[in-house]
Every structure is written in structure tokens, then in C-alpha cells.
PAKOLVO-322872 format. One record per residue: x, y, z of N, C-alpha, C, CB in turn; residue in three letters. Coordinates in steps of 0.001 Angstrom, whole numbers, m for minus. Glycine has a CB too. Layout:
PT       n_u       n_v       n_w      ca_u      ca_v      ca_w       c_u       c_v       c_w      cb_u      cb_v      cb_w   residuo
PT         X         Y         Z         X         Y         Z         X         Y         Z         X         Y         Z       ALA
...
***
This chain:
PT       n_u       n_v       n_w      ca_u      ca_v      ca_w       c_u       c_v       c_w      cb_u      cb_v      cb_w   residuo
PT       843     m1133        12        47        66       m12       818      1257       m38      m820       126      1079       MET
PT       384      2185      m611      1167      3504      m688      1098      4333       649       583      4412     m1886       ASN
PT      2104      4947       884      2145      5694      2222      1097      6641      2321      3430      6425      2451       LEU
PT       672      7262      1142      m369      8314      1307     m1675      7712      1724      m567      9111         9       TRP
PT     m2020      6499      1164     m3206      5785      1545     m3256      5479      3073     m3285      4500       745       PHE
PT     m2092      4949      3622     m2078      4705      5072     m2106      5928      5881      m906      3936      5451       ARG
PT     m1479      7140      5394     m1657      8334      6116     m3175      8860      6102      m707      9368      5533       LEU
PT     m3751      8757      4938     m5142      9137      4802     m6044      8298      5826     m5605      8905      3292       PHE
PT     m5794      6976      5824     m6519      6027      6672     m6398      6361      8117     m6032      4636      6446       LEU
PT     m5026      6753      8499     m4864      7191      9950     m5640      8362     10248     m3439      7489     10305       MET
PT     m5484      9466      9292     m6254     10651      9477     m7821     10499      9778     m6069     11440      8270       LEU
PT     m8404      9471      8849     m9832      9232      9090    m10088      8607     10379    m10412      8398      8045       LEU
PT     m9189      7915     11020     m9384      7302     12233     m9138      8133     13537     m8575      6182     12223       ARG
PT     m8556      9265     13266     m8045     10215     14087     m9196     10629     15256     m7583     11430     13160       ARG
PT    m10379     10958     14766    m11369     11486     15735    m11571     10532     16862    m12707     11766     15063       PRO
PT    m11384      9160     16626    m11693      8164     17570    m10434      7786     18424    m12261      6956     16847       TRP
PT     m9299      8419     18123     m8065      8262     18871     m7882      9278     20014     m6916      8365     17931       ARG
PT     m7670      8966     21163     m7432      9764     22220     m6227     10600     22215     m7432      9023     23266       LYS
PT     m6211     11829     22652     m4878     12549     22807     m4033     11897     23900     m5094     14083     23165       PRO
PT     m2765     12170     23822     m1790     11531     24662      m860     12653     25134     m1014     10373     23900       VAL
PT      m351     12479     26401       793     13349     26797      1890     13167     25983      1221     13145     28139       PRO
PT      2875     14123     25952      3966     14104     25017      4966     12959     25244      4672     15401     25080       ALA
PT      5018     12456     26526      5975     11380     26840      5431     10094     26786      6545     11534     28106       PHE
PT      4111     10006     26422      3405      8617     26239      3892      7961     24864      1699      8800     26214       ASP
PT      3561      6740     24850      3889      5950     23590      2553      5893     22824      4488      4404     23914       THR
PT      2673      6180     21463      1512      5856     20606      1626      4723     19823      1209      6871     19754       THR
PT       590      3995     19445       611      2707     18780      m274      2849     17540       116      1540     19736       VAL
PT       359      2490     16450      m383      2348     15194      m357       900     14631       194      3312     14158       VAL
PT     m1445       297     14356     m1463     m1040     13830     m1603     m1042     12413     m2500     m1827     14407       ARG
PT      m772     m1866     11739      m628     m1893     10291      m577     m3380      9798       673     m1103      9860       LEU
PT      m539     m3545      8528      m374     m4733      7915       752     m4724      6765     m1687     m5122      7408       ARG
PT      1464     m5694      6487      2412     m5659      5394      1696     m5897      4138      3514     m6661      5569       VAL
PT      1866     m5103      3136      1232     m5254      1836      2374     m5568       847       407     m3939      1416       TRP
PT      1910     m6035      m407      3019     m6478     m1412      3986     m5244     m1808      2301     m7086     m2815       PRO
PT      3578     m4058     m1764      4490     m2981     m2164      5542     m2721     m1038      3672     m1668     m2477       LEU
PT      5288     m3309        31      6359     m3093      1228      7596     m4060      1157      5634     m3354      2704       ASP
PT      7464     m5123       182      8375     m6213       114      9475     m5960      m851      7676     m7437      m236       LEU
PT     10672     m6610      m540     11781     m6683     m1406     11874     m7995     m2134     12992     m6439      m661       ASP
PT     12989     m8271     m2763     13091     m9626     m3541     13199    m10779     m2503     14434     m9661     m4560       PHE
PT     13509    m10468     m1357     13505    m11572      m352     12113    m11887       312     14496    m11215       754       ASN
PT     11220    m11163      m292      9646    m11253       182      9520    m10934      1642      8984    m12781       m38       ARG
PT     10307     m9974      2150      9985     m9484      3471     10190     m7849      3359     10983    m10227      4647       HIS
PT      9715     m7189      4369      9584     m5765      4297     11103     m5214      4133      8801     m5177      5646       VAL
PT     11222     m4314      2979     12351     m3947      2713     12956     m2761      3836     12240     m3547      1304       THR
PT     14230     m2773      3967     14746     m1935      4932     14291      m497      4803     16156     m2019      4896       ASN
PT     14401        23      3522     13886      1446      3460     12412      1730      3907     14009      1913      2046       GLY
PT     11623       726      3760     10233       763      4085      9990      1141      5536      9617      m550      3787       ARG
PT     10882       519      6357     10718       777      7764     10744      2432      8033     11928       m19      8581       TYR
PT     11696      2985      7453     11757      4473      7477     10590      5179      7007     12840      4937      6707       PHE
PT     10006      4653      5922      8661      5364      5453      7609      5074      6431      8140      4870      3994       THR
PT      7525      3831      6820      6360      3542      7770      6503      4305      9185      6282      1926      8038       LEU
PT      7741      4555      9537      7962      5432     10627      7264      6638     10556      9267      5712     10773       SER
PT      7093      7266      9280      6491      8576      9108      4921      8393      9514      6705      9120      7527       ASP
PT      4375      7329      9319      2946      7212      9718      2853      7222     11249      2292      5887      9132       VAL
PT      3888      6503     11945      3872      6406     13390      4074      7809     13989      4970      5416     13890       GLY
PT      5071      8523     13294      5346      9833     13924      4270     10867     13482      6801     10341     13532       ARG
PT      3502     10730     12475      2374     11730     12142      1342     11373     13244      1718     11566     10522       MET
PT      1107     10103     13501        44      9761     14580       524     10485     15914       m98      8046     14825       ASP
PT      1842     10220     16256      2324     10895     17575      2131     12397     17472      3898     10586     17881       TYR
PT      2621     13086     16406      2499     14534     16301      1108     15038     16511      2974     14983     14990       VAL
PT       133     14362     15921     m1256     14721     15974     m1805     14524     17310     m2033     13966     15009       LEU
PT     m1615     13283     17952     m2174     12925     19234     m1480     13788     20406     m1978     11354     19464       ARG
PT      m186     13965     20401       456     14725     21448        60     16245     21396      1985     14559     21325       SER
PT      m454     16722     20266      m597     18194     20252       494     18920     19632      m741     18698     21576       GLY
PT      1604     18213     19230      2820     18928     18605      2369     19691     17518      3929     17989     18110       ALA
PT      1419     19160     16629       947     19840     15374       441     21298     15827      m291     18944     14617       PHE
PT      m316     21399     16982      m820     22778     17329       329     23804     17562     m1706     22705     18625       ARG
PT      1302     23132     18315      2522     24052     18604      3255     24489     17268      3609     23266     19572       VAL
PT      3396     23494     16388      4047     23816     15106      3135     24812     14254      4324     22457     14290       ALA
PT      1803     24726     14362       956     25633     13700      1162     27022     14204      m440     25227     13846       LEU
PT      1329     27128     15616      1354     28419     16209      2751     29105     15817      1144     28293     17800       ARG
PT      3761     28396     15407      5132     28905     15073      5144     28753     13480      6406     28007     15870       HIS
PT      4063     28332     12868      4174     28352     11370      5458     27499     10979      4293     29919     10801       LYS
PT      5615     26421     11660      6737     25535     11516      6408     24261     10745      7260     25190     12855       ALA
PT      7344     23746     10100      7145     22403      9420      8289     21420     10076      7316     22548      7670       LEU
PT      7978     20141     10106      8816     19202     10748      9851     18959      9591      8008     17849     11291       PRO
PT     11173     18713     10054     12337     18384      9261     12973     17262      9852     13286     19500      9130       ILE
PT     13215     16204      9192     13968     15126      9581     15332     15238      9281     13496     14013      9058       VAL
PT     16239     15198     10191     17666     15441      9996     18341     14132      9709     18302     16125     11226       GLY
PT     18233     13115     10564     18878     11880     10377     17915     10773     10927     20282     11880     11081       ASP
PT     18299      9486     10348     17472      8299     10746     18450      7243     10732     16217      7976      9794       VAL
PT     18112      6468     11819     19039      5204     12178     17988      4036     12313     19990      5409     13714       TRP
PT     18387      2862     11839     17467      1656     11948     18249       439     12273     16672      1405     10633       GLY
PT     17598      m331     13112     18126     m1784     13495     17016     m2692     13261     18626     m1943     15059       LYS
PT     17387     m3717     12526     16472     m4630     12114     16737     m6044     12736     16480     m4653     10648       PHE
PT     15849     m6741     13568     16052     m7904     14262     15452     m9082     13572     15548     m7767     15575       ARG
PT     14333     m8932     13212     13475    m10131     12626     12667     m9540     11375     12348    m10783     13829       ARG
PT     12240    m10419     10604     11517     m9929      9285     10118     m9850      9514     11737    m10864      8047       GLU
PT      9419     m8922      8641      8051     m8898      8517      7727     m9429      7114      7507     m7502      8776       LEU
PT      6775    m10371      7055      6451    m10997      5864      4939    m10464      5399      6546    m12602      6090       ARG
PT      4616    m10767      4154      3355    m10411      3464      2191    m10864      4379      3260    m11103      2002       LEU
PT      1304     m9761      4560       163     m9736      5211       293     m9914      6726      m646    m10682      4645       PHE
PT      1407     m9930      7242      1534    m10042      8657      1033     m8752      9296      2984    m10342      9053       GLU
PT       467     m8815     10464       100     m7558     11252      1218     m7090     12171     m1172     m7807     12123       ALA
PT      1290     m5831     12279      2461     m5395     13262      1988     m4090     13827      3987     m5197     12505       PHE
PT      2678     m3402     14799      2521     m2276     15330      3660     m1387     15385      2055     m2473     16430       GLU
PT      3397       m63     15321      4528       894     15330      4324      1639     16727      4505      1956     13974       ILE
PT      5125      1483     17702      5267      2175     19054      6195      3351     18806      5873      1180     20233       HIS
PT      5581      4425     18973      6271      5707     18784      6445      6500     20126      5480      6565     17761       THR
PT      7589      7008     20544      7742      7728     21671      8837      8751     21549      7961      6855     22745       ARG
PT      8754      9895     22356      9749     10876     22502     10870     10403     23413      9148     12121     23007       MET
PT     12132     10408     22958     13294     10009     23873     13752     11121     24529     14451      9381     23179       LEU
PT     13736     12534     23925     14266     13634     24568     14688     14597     23471     15404     13240     25500       GLY
PT     15500     15715     23859     15996     16661     22994     17313     17241     23402     15049     17667     22841       TRP
PT     17968     17932     22502     19095     18706     22968     18814     20158     22478     20501     18115     22417       ASP
PT     19935     20951     22393     19652     22310     22129     19170     22646     20550     20950     23087     22506       GLU
PT     19263     21613     19715     18872     21717     18313     17852     20566     17807     20173     21681     17466       LYS
PT     18123     19386     18371     17276     18240     17817     16293     17574     18763     18173     17164     17317       TRP
PT     15262     16991     18287     14430     16117     19080     14559     14922     18591     13087     16443     19150       SER
PT     14553     13752     19588     14818     12391     19176     13492     11577     19471     16115     11785     19961       PHE
PT     13088     10856     18390     11954     10104     18466     12256      8618     17974     10865     10793     17661       VAL
PT     11669      7712     18886     11961      6288     18570     10579      5516     18144     12663      5568     19897       GLU
PT     10891      4758     17020      9607      3975     16537     10106      2440     16704      9114      4376     14796       HIS
PT      9327      1629     17485      9500       205     17645      8559      m513     16802      9339      m213     19045       ARG
PT      8924     m1265     15966      8149     m2156     15137      7923     m3484     15954      8896     m2422     13741       PHE
PT      6790     m3728     16226      6431     m4880     17198      5451     m5868     16510      5737     m4301     18573       VAL
PT      5735     m7126     16532      4840     m8117     16010      4761     m9311     17099      5366     m8627     14548       LYS
PT      3502     m9661     17472      3414    m10747     18400      4082    m10430     19634      3956    m11960     17853       ASP
PT      4083     m9177     20036      4805     m8771     21385      6208     m8692     21385      4518     m9686     22450       GLY
PT      6888     m8998     20256      8360     m8920     20138      8824     m7728     19083      8911    m10393     19642       ARG
PT      9937     m7017     19594     10339     m6017     18766     11088     m6620     17482     11200     m5062     19567       VAL
PT     10693     m6180     16381     11378     m6759     15136     12214     m5764     14315     10317     m7348     14193       VAL
PT     12138     m4555     14999     12932     m3454     14370     12756     m2082     15169     12462     m3265     12833       GLY
PT     13817     m1299     15032     13825       m35     15788     14338      1099     14854     14740      m162     17094       VAL
PT     13511      2160     14720     13992      3270     13944     14066      4447     14929     13056      3575     12689       VAL
PT     15259      5201     14847     15398      6426     15696     15588      7547     14717     16627      6342     16753       VAL
PT     14914      8740     14989     14881      9833     14183     15292     11012     14929     13611      9996     13605       MET
PT     16134     11886     14425     16350     13180     15043     15794     14248     14017     17932     13409     15394       ARG
PT     15018     15066     14589     14452     16086     13701     14097     17318     14390     13277     15588     13020       GLY
PT     13619     18382     13702     13415     19547     14342     12077     20172     13656     14722     20453     14242       LEU
PT     11637     21416     14100     10557     22085     13481     11153     23442     13146      9263     22157     14399       PHE
PT     11099     23717     11861     11603     24927     11365     10505     25887     10890     12540     24640     10286       ARG
PT     10536     27218     11325      9522     28190     11127     10249     29181     10124      9008     28882     12555       GLY
PT      9422     30215     10008      9780     31357      8992     11070     32118      9522      8482     32470      8827       ARG
PT     11223     32060     10867     12381     32810     11370     13528     31817     11838     11922     33753     12575       THR
PT     13357     30660     11386     14456     29648     11822     13976     28394     12502     15424     30308     12789       GLY
PT     14960     27748     13258     14380     26564     13961     13776     26917     15308     15451     25493     14168       ASN
PT     12628     26198     15684     12087     26320     16871     12884     25580     17942     10761     25901     16789       VAL
PT     13399     26190     18961     14151     25544     19974     13358     24368     20655     14569     26580     20995       ALA
PT     13963     23221     20692     13272     22030     21150     12712     22269     22567     14228     20803     21129       PRO
PT     13658     22955     23463     13142     23275     24862     11861     24160     24851     14265     24026     25690       GLY
PT     11851     25132     23951     10627     25921     23876      9454     25186     23383     10824     27067     23035       GLU
PT      9811     24285     22466      8632     23619     21879      8186     22513     22911      8982     22977     20401       PHE
PT      9018     22019     23863      8726     21084     24909      7829     21834     25897     10040     20525     25586       ALA
PT      8189     23063     26282      7383     23784     27239      6021     24045     26816      7984     25011     27561       VAL
PT      5713     24392     25527      4449     24490     24903      3677     23203     24909      4616     24957     23554       GLU
PT      4285     22103     24954      3771     20828     25110      3356     20395     26448      4658     19974     24654       LEU
PT      3799     21229     27348      3450     20984     28782      4653     20053     29480      1922     20201     28857       GLY
PT      5709     20075     28784      6902     19342     29229      7846     20374     29887      7618     18581     28004       LEU
PT      8826     19908     30692      9892     20698     31139     10711     21117     30096     10643     20058     32074       PRO
PT     11433     22339     30212     12277     22769     29186     13570     21892     29046     12616     24190     29435       ALA
PT     13985     21260     30202     15139     20387     30173     14686     18993     29869     15907     20433     31490       GLN
PT     15373     18467     28792     15165     17033     28406     15609     15984     29477     15939     16757     27109       SER
PT     14879     14900     29492     15485     13716     30246     16884     13413     29674     14545     12391     30125       PRO
PT     17656     12896     30565     19006     12505     30127     19012     11554     29012     19758     11920     31228       THR
PT     19699     11968     27772     19726     11088     26662     20649      9924     26973     20153     11820     25409       LEU
PT     20194      8746     26496     21211      7599     26625     22560      7886     25814     20539      6209     26066       PRO
PT     23726      7310     26446     24930      7623     25855     24907      7278     24334     26022      6913     26579       ASP
PT     24346      6135     24017     24452      5715     22548     23774      6712     21667     23809      4303     22295       TRP
PT     22615      7312     22204     21901      8432     21457     22766      9614     21350     20582      8850     22147       LEU
PT     23381     10064     22382     24191     11362     22380     25387     11098     21360     24775     11762     23960       ALA
PT     26143      9818     21412     27158      9570     20393     26686      9531     19051     27819      8376     20631       GLN
PT     25499      8875     18810     25056      8875     17423     24772     10339     16964     23774      7973     17262       TRP
PT     24180     11047     17724     23875     12456     17289     25138     13257     17056     23005     13185     18348       SER
PT     26126     13086     17820     27548     13779     17674     28200     13275     16374     28570     13422     18975       ALA
PT     27999     11854     16054     28532     11410     14902     27749     12019     13612     28516      9901     14959       SER
PT     26575     12208     13702     25693     12787     12700     26206     14248     12386     24167     12788     13224       CYS
PT     26439     14874     13546     27022     16443     13407     28315     16301     12733     27283     17286     14924       ASP
PT     29235     15376     13102     30509     15273     12510     30476     15048     11058     31242     14247     13128       GLY
PT     29589     14088     10599     29482     13797      9154     28965     15135      8449     28453     12517      8886       LEU
PT     27863     15733      9086     27412     17078      8479     28465     18028      8131     26523     17793      9397       SER
PT     29288     18206      9184     30539     19185      8941     31410     18688      7866     31463     19351     10244       SER
PT     31787     17456      7877     32614     16940      6866     31988     17172      5366     32835     15429      7179       GLN
PT     30743     16935      5387     30087     17085      3956     30057     18480      3740     28586     16473      3790       LEU
PT     29869     19461      4580     29781     20875      4328     31238     21392      3805     29299     21640      5694       ARG
PT     32367     20798      4552     33663     21075      4215     34031     20620      2661     34540     20377      5265       ASP
PT     33404     19494      2381     33694     18903      1070     33062     19691       m30     33219     17472      1004       GLU
PT     32000     20554       230     31252     21248      m737     31974     22644     m1024     29765     21420      m229       GLU
PT     32865     23068      m143     33625     24276      m373     34886     24091     m1172     33962     24877       899       GLN
***
């Protein structure tokens, strides 16, 4: 199934889905369709990143983050994405995407998507992103306060801070190569 169809279906179901506090985990239930598969007949690795968008959109809508973004006239920007795949998802299998906010630093917010089938985690996707408005990036701490969270993020796990620093290093290297 096309991502647009899944997003549309999620939006149609939205009136029946309860709002959640920003640190809660949202769950979206989906099924593997033929266009999700690669030549090995399981969900292709790139599709996990695409399906994460559905989970993230559900989270943004239910947590109220979209209202904060609208007030700032800001759009979500994905900076970097990381994935770990543990087990495969095959045609027509049902699965869930569990989405939660991990925390933020001075520039980025970190969101985790766990792909769960039969109670087992089959894959994890972590995204760092931000909201950019007309006057620049919206500070994650400011965004958090408007969501009813403290301005200070919970302590980020070491692996996440190291990954983010590695992404920053690669971005600097790419900028240097362009000059």
C-alpha cells in the first residue's frame, strides 16, 4: 500500500483516537502489503523508515505537537534516521509501530519507533528532527514547554548522544567537502 493511503486512513481514524501526553507512547496497527516487500519477500529496509512517518504523524497529531507547530508556522524536518532490524516482517503480517519521544538537545528532538509483532520487537528506527519556522528553527526546549513538558530534556542515553554527535561530524565533513 502506498504511504499516502496509510496516512489518509490514519487521519480518518483520528477522531476516535485519544490525545496523549507528549511522553506517552502511541501505537499504530498496520499490515504488510505487497509494495512493502523486497526480492527476499520481506519488508524492505527502506520501508521501515517510510512507515515510521506514519507512526510519527500519529504521535505529532495525538500529542498536540501539530498545534505548537502551527502556532510557530513551522514544518517538521527530519535530520537523520538510524535503523536496527532484528526479525523480518512478511506479506500480510500484522504489526504495530510504537512511537515515543526520547528527549532533545539544543537543536534536535529524538523520536523512537519500535516495530512490534506478536509482542516482540522486530525493528527499531530512531529519528532526530526539528521544527523550522519562518524565522528559523524552533528551539526544542521551547517546543517542549508549549507541549506541557519541562524545558530540560530527560538525560539522553549515551548511545543516542554519541550517534547525534557522529551525525553532526558527518554533516560538518560534507559541508567542508562542498567548499
